[in-house]
C-alpha positions in Angstrom: 48.7 128.1 13.9 46.6 127.1 16.9 47.7 123.1 16.1 51.8 124.1 16.4 50.5 125.9 19.8 48.8 122.8 21.5 52.0 120.2 20.0 54.6 122.9 21.8 52.0 123.1 24.9 51.9 118.9 25.1 55.5 118.6 24.7 56.2 121.2 27.7 54.1 118.9 29.9 55.6 115.7 28.7 59.1 117.1 29.5 57.9 118.5 33.4 56.3 115.2 33.7 59.1 112.9 32.8 61.8 115.0 35.4 58.8 114.4 38.1 59.2 110.8 36.9 62.4 110.3 37.7 63.4 106.5 38.4 66.0 104.7 40.9 66.7 101.1 40.6 69.5 100.3 43.4 69.2 97.3 45.5 71.8 96.6 47.9 72.4 95.8 51.7 74.1 97.7 54.4 74.4 100.6 52.3 75.4 104.2 53.7 72.5 107.0 53.0 75.4 109.0 51.1 76.1 105.9 49.0 72.7 106.0 48.1 72.6 109.2 47.5 75.3 109.3 45.1 73.7 106.6 43.2 70.2 108.7 42.9 72.7 111.4 41.6 74.2 109.1 39.0 71.1 107.8 37.8 69.1 110.7 37.6 71.1 113.9 37.8 69.5 115.2 40.8 71.8 116.2 43.7 70.8 115.6 47.4 71.6 118.2 50.4 71.2 118.0 54.2 72.5 119.6 57.2 75.7 117.3 58.3 74.6 118.6 62.2 71.1 117.3 61.4 71.1 114.1 59.3 73.0 111.1 59.6 74.4 110.2 56.4 76.5 107.4 57.8 73.5 105.7 58.8 73.3 102.8 57.3 69.9 100.7 55.4 69.2 97.8 53.2 67.5 99.2 50.0 66.0 97.3 47.6 64.4 99.7 44.7 63.2 98.7 41.2 62.0 101.5 38.9 60.9 103.7 41.6 60.3 107.3 41.7 62.1 109.7 43.8 59.4 110.2 45.8 59.0 106.5 46.9 62.7 106.5 47.3 62.8 109.3 49.8 59.4 108.4 51.5 61.2 105.1 52.5 64.3 106.7 53.0 63.3 109.5 55.8 59.9 107.7 56.8 61.3 106.6 60.0 62.9 109.8 60.9 62.0 113.4 61.5 63.1 114.6 58.3 61.3 116.1 55.3 62.1 116.6 51.8 61.9 118.6 49.7 62.3 118.6 45.5 63.8 122.0 44.0 64.4 121.6 40.5 67.2 119.2 40.3 68.2 119.2 43.7 66.5 117.2 47.0 66.5 118.7 50.2 66.4 116.9 53.2 65.7 119.0 56.4 64.7 118.3 60.3 61.0 118.4 61.0 60.5 120.7 63.5 58.1 119.6 66.4 54.0 120.7 65.6 53.2 123.2 68.4 51.1 121.6 71.1 48.0 123.7 71.0 46.4 123.8 74.6 42.2 124.7 74.8 41.4 128.0 76.7 41.0 127.7 80.5 37.5 127.6 81.3 36.3 130.7 83.6 34.6 128.7 87.2 
């Protein structure tokens, strides 16, 4: 009985690790981000969503991903922009980073 429980837990952890390690292989010059996101959905089943007024999905870039996991892909895609991403189940959400509030030192009394 204990052995069955151990195998069951082990197989659940394996499934979780496999979903987090989705890999993308895609190499193309001058591809739009929208085309890249369609390819990611085709290869992994993950949907990518973003606010159209905030994120320019028609922006072009050259990509070369060879068995790269989703984290590596999105780190590169959003690295040069003021955006972040969140992976929630089978959806990747791209959102604008809000500027960090400036913290001013307490005024000193004279």
